[in-house]
C-alpha positions, -999 to +999 in steps of 0.1 A: +327+474+038+294+470+063+288+436+050+330+423+046+334+439+083+299+416+089+316+383+073+351+387+091+328+392+122+308+358+118+340+340+103+357+351+140+324+338+157+323+305+139+364+300+143+358+303+181+331+282+188+350+254+168+377+265+191+358+262+220+335+231+204+367+209+194+361+174+217+395+173+233+405+137+229+395+121+264+432+102+269+448+139+265+432+145+299+442+117+318+484+113+298+510+110+329+520+145+336+557+155+325+560+160+359+543+159+396+573+179+415+599+205+407+628+210+436+660+236+430+696+227+442+704+251+472+727+267+441+703+266+417+722+248+389+701+212+392+660+204+394+649+176+410+621+160+394+592+134+401+578+119+374+545+096+370+547+066+345+517+043+345+522+022+380+548+043+399+563+076+396+603+081+387+625+103+398+654+122+382+678+151+383+686+176+356+707+207+351+689+235+350+708+250+316+705+225+292+677+200+312+702+169+306+699+141+329+722+136+359+709+110+373+677+090+374+662+067+401+633+039+397+621+020+427+596-001+407+556-007+406+534+012+429+562+029+446+564+070+442+590+093+448+579+121+471+592+152+495+626+153+478+650+173+497+682+191+491+708+181+519+735+199+502+743+204+464+751+170+457+733+151+482+698+142+474+673+128+504+638+113+497+607+095+508+598+063+488+560+058+492+536+031+479+499+042+464+476+015+442+448+036+431+443+072+415+422+081+445+435+066+469+462+076+497+500+071+499+511+054+527+547+052+537+562+017+543+587+039+568+619+043+532+637+068+530+670+071+511+697+093+504+720+096+472+745+115+454+726+133+423+743+115+396+732+079+416+764+071+429+769+062+469+726+058+475+720+041+510+688+030+528+675+043+557+649+023+565+641+018+604+602+015+600+596+046+607+580+081+587+605+102+584+604+144+579+634+165+575+630+192+602+661+213+598+693+215+572+727+219+593+750+241+570+777+242+599+776+204+593+767+195+555+771+161+563+740+156+588+703+170+588+681+170+610+650+144+609+617+132+630+599+096+627+574+084+649+574+049+667+554+052+693+563+088+703+578+112+682+622+114+680+640+137+667+675+126+654+704+133+639+711+121+606+745+115+583+736+117+548+762+097+538+760+068+558+727+065+569+740+074+610+712+085+630+718+099+669+686+107+688+685+147+694+652+147+722+619+122+722+583+138+727+555+121+741+535+131+710+524+098+683+526+114+656+548+148+661+561+176+642+596+190+659+606+230+654+643+237+660+658+273+666+685+289+643+704+274+668+692+240+662+680+244+702+649+216+702+619+243+710+586+227+704+567+196+687+531+194+682+508+170+665+480+145+672+479+118+694+463+088+679+431+091+694+428+120+673+438+151+699+457+178+691+486+186+714+513+212+714+541+213+738+570+235+746+607+225+759+614+242+790+650+224+799+650+189+794+611+192+800+584+195+781+554+216+787+519+209+777+508+240+760+476+234+738+451+205+735+417+201+720+396+172+709+402+163+664+378+188+655+388+211+681+407+249+684+448+247+665+474+261+681+515+252+664+544+268+656+558+270+622+591+287+626+610+311+647+619+351+633+656+360+636+657+367+674+651+328+682+626+345+708+594+355+688+579+323+670+554+324+642+521+306+651+488+290+631+459+293+655+428+283+652+402+295+682+375+273+688+380+255+654+378+284+630+399+294+601+436+296+611+451+332+617+495+333+621+500+352+645+536+360+663+546+347+697+568+365+724+584+332+738+589+353+768+561+375+778+536+348+760+525+379+741+508+380+705+507+399+674+483+387+648+496+392+616+476+374+588+441+362+587+409+358+559+388+345+584+369+315+561+396+295+548+434+286+571+464+293+548+477+266+525+511+279+519+537+300+534+572+317+517+599+324+539+629+339+536+661+323+517+677+322+552+646+308+568+645+339+596+614+358+579+577+347+572+572+369+541+540+355+530+507+335+535+486+317+512+453+315+512+425+295+493+394+317+497+382+311+459+417+319+436+443+315+456+462+347+467+493+359+487+490+382+518+526+395+524+530+404+558+567+410+554+562+438+526+598+454+526+620+425+528+639+425+495+627+386+491+590+396+492+589+425+466+612+400+443+581+376+449+551+396+447+567+409+416+563+374+403+530+376+411+516+400+392+538+390+361+515+361+360+479+379+359+451+354+358+473+323+376+480+314+412+514+308+421+530+286+449+566+289+457+597+266+459+624+264+485+649+294+474+685+289+472+701+292+498+716+331+486+681+342+479+691+347+442+671+319+422+635+316+435+613+287+419+575+289+414+546+268+400+522+285+381+490+272+372+455+286+365+418+270+363+424+259+322+463+260+325+483+232+343+511+237+361+544+251+347+575+253+368+600+286+365+632+297+381+639+335+386+674+348+390+674+377+409+704+394+404+696+386+362+661+403+365+650+366+341+627+339+342+636+305+332+612+282+322+618+248+335+589+222+322+551+224+316+532+194+332+508+190+309+521+207+275+497+194+250+468+210+265+456+243+254+444+270+279+419+282+251+399+251+246+396+246+284+366+261+304+369+286+333+364+274+368+347+302+387+341+301+427+306+304+442+289+304+478+254+300+488+235+293+520+227+264+529+191+255+542+202+256+583+217+293+572+259+279+571+278+296+541+292+269+517+321+278+494+326+260+461+338+261+423+311+261+391+327+252+356+306+266+325+314+250+291+337+275+269+318+294+250+282+292+265+259+314+281+258+295+309+221+290+315+201+263+312+226+240+309+229+197+318+249+201+355+269+171+370+275+177+403+310+162+416+316+159+457+347+151+464+366+123+481+380+121+513+355+135+529+378+152+562+403+168+556+406+175+514+383+197+495+380+214+462+404+238+450+405+263+421+429+249+395+429+227+364+411+198+368+415+171+343+381+151+346+358+181+355+374+199+320+367+171+301+326+172+313+327+207+303+344+203+273+314+179+262+289+204+274+283+197+302+285+223+339+304+211+370+293+218+404+317+212+432+308+222+466+334+226+496+304+204+521+301+206+557+332+180+566+354+194+541+391+206+549+406+241+548+376+259+561+385+254+598+386+221+623+351+234+636+334+237+600+349+198+590+336+184+625+301+194+616+303+168+590+317+144+617+286+111+616+263+132+592+278+114+564+245+108+552+225+132+563+235+169+565+267+163+546+240+153+512+221+184+520+245+210+511+251+189+480+210+190+473+209+229+481+237+232+456+217+215+434+189+239+442+210+275+439+223+261+406+185+259+393+174+285+414+203+311+393+189+300+362+224+277+356+211+240+354+179+229+341+161+208+368+153+180+340+193+177+335+210+170+366+228+138+375+255+135+405+292+115+399+320+115+423+349+091+433+356+071+470+334+090+495+320+110+465+311+076+452+290+081+484+278+102+483+265+104+450+245+069+454+232+082+486+220+117+475+201+094+444+184+079+477+178+105+494+169+129+465+152+103+439+134+131+423+166+154+418+187+135+397+185+118+364+215+094+367+242+089+394+277+076+391+296+056+420+336+052+414+352+034+438+325+043+464+317+034+496+278+015+495+281+001+533+295+021+558+307-014+579+323-031+551+350-004+555+360-023+586+379-039+563+398-012+545+433-015+545+435+018+574+420-001+599+455-017+604+469+012+624+447+024+659+447+064+640+425+048+616+402+027+637+398+057+662+391+078+631+361+059+623+348+059+658+353+100+656+336+103+621+311+070+616+280+073+623+282+056+661+252+028+662+246-002+640+212+014+632+226+046+620+252+031+601+225+009+579+201+039+579+232+062+559+246+034+540+231+040+503+232+001+500+202+000+524+179+021+505+181+012+472+143+004+472+140+046+470+168+049+436+148+062+408+180+074+391+198+048+367+233+036+382+264+036+369+293+014+391+324+020+389+356-004+409+388-020+409+393-053+418+425-050+438+409-018+459+421-021+498+409+011+501+371+010+495+371-029+488+350-040+460+327-057+481+307-028+489+300-025+449+289-064+451+267-056+483+252-027+466+243-044+432+231-073+451+204-054+475+195-035+437+189-067+423+166-077+452+147-045+447+140-053+414+169-029+400+203-033+382+228-008+375+224+002+341+267+007+332+291-015+352+329-013+349+353-033+365+390-029+362+408-065+376+443-050+376+431-015+392+429-001+426+414+028+439+412+047+414+424+037+379+457+046+364+461+027+333+455+053+303+435+028+278+417+019+310+407+054+312+395+061+278+372+037+284+361+043+314+353+070+300+339+064+271+311+052+289+307+073+311+302+101+290+279+078+267+257+075+303+253+113+307+246+117+270+217+094+275+203+107+303+212+144+302+231+151+271+216+155+233+208+121+237+186+125+266+145+122+262+133+156+257+168+173+256+166+204+239+175+201+201+213+212+196+218+244+171+217+245+140 
């Protein structure tokens, strides 16, 4: 009997090892997901789904009960449906943005459209401005309140059937967001000026009164919504650029009461009651995302909190509920599970599965992502994530450091990351660091990276590697660094600054000459030019010193470079200049991948399979099983 048990245990271990060790095909990680967003109609009977498809994102409306298609829209190559709103049960509004690459930011050409859910009575609402819905107007289902920015911010009433706009108010903010109370009275506007200043104004009669102003990386103070009495406003407040707290402001006495705070990160999400009069919960992404319920006795809070408890080990974000609060919709995800969408009927007490974004991914074959924190050399606490291959003991592993792009504003988050999971599936630990300059940790933390792209921001990555080595996680002789966009810059700059730390480096659509970015697409706008003025090293000599292309003589690590010829966010001349500088120094990149039809990040599945096949071979040669001196594989 003991022998039989031992054989069964051995068989289970072998089966478990094989399941964890199965090489999931590369294309499984980069196939288009089944959806990117889902929004449910006010009556809960229909859902609008955005679906990526090769070089575009299409929109479809489906019936919730049988998933049959009611209407479908496709605006062509490089066009993407974003911010889909239900104006009422029969009428949709949506923005269509422009994007040319996987890592590119989306830009708006000022295009908003309205349509019945079956595709009839479609109208275009151009007017050369970016629109955002401020408030629905249930008292008049034909209209909604929208804001747009043309030099100043404008609040307008939009007829969703004929596209007619009537201006309600204008404000002295160049990129502003309005807040109206429950009687549709304009009460606040907040936003940014083209020079980077943050401002908030209060409406006093027919005049605007400035109540907050700060520099780009300074304090924050902006409104979120009004309580039922129209007197108290929920405000996000970040003192001296620290992470924001949520306070309740008495607009008459100016007294404030704090409702929610994390201290490490700013809020990343909110849940409102179906009547939009009570802020129920605040989400924080401090490690694994969690909800702070600030109205715990509200009946809808009980339903939301119950849904969170129903999915242990996963994170939930919530979509707009039905108008009567009966239907709640949620996106459910984890580090090993791509997003799934559910609709919860409070009256029936039943949750209905709507769709999975990547149903072919098996959570049991993926690797866990663990939050980490450590101290940088100057004492600053930094946070990030470590993904260790499933089935590994987490010790002495080959490590890929993966800095995120941006760099200012974006951050690494807990959740399913196709790239990270691919690397882990092939036996590599992956370390992601929210270095100083990253978003989410308050404006002051983000500002610490301004003008320090090639200095202290890179030191944070070095300190992260040293932490991983000191913990016994990483084999110090098997560390590579790889990133895209700013991450590509960081991958090369770190290898220049720390030539003995890395065994290889991969730059993907990276910035290698800081001055070459003056030809990037965002430099067409005043706000883009001011952004670079604030965040770039100010002098030519500093920009040269912080450009990896001018430090190639220090490079020891083999280099792989990847770029798309159509990249307008980081022009390919960055890569060409880096290659020419390396050749002058008697060095050449070991691998170069250029796709003539791709932009700022590859989108075509075949191109991605080709890219990651070559990248994995590159890692394998230098820090993997194929590396010289790598530990022998277990029999």
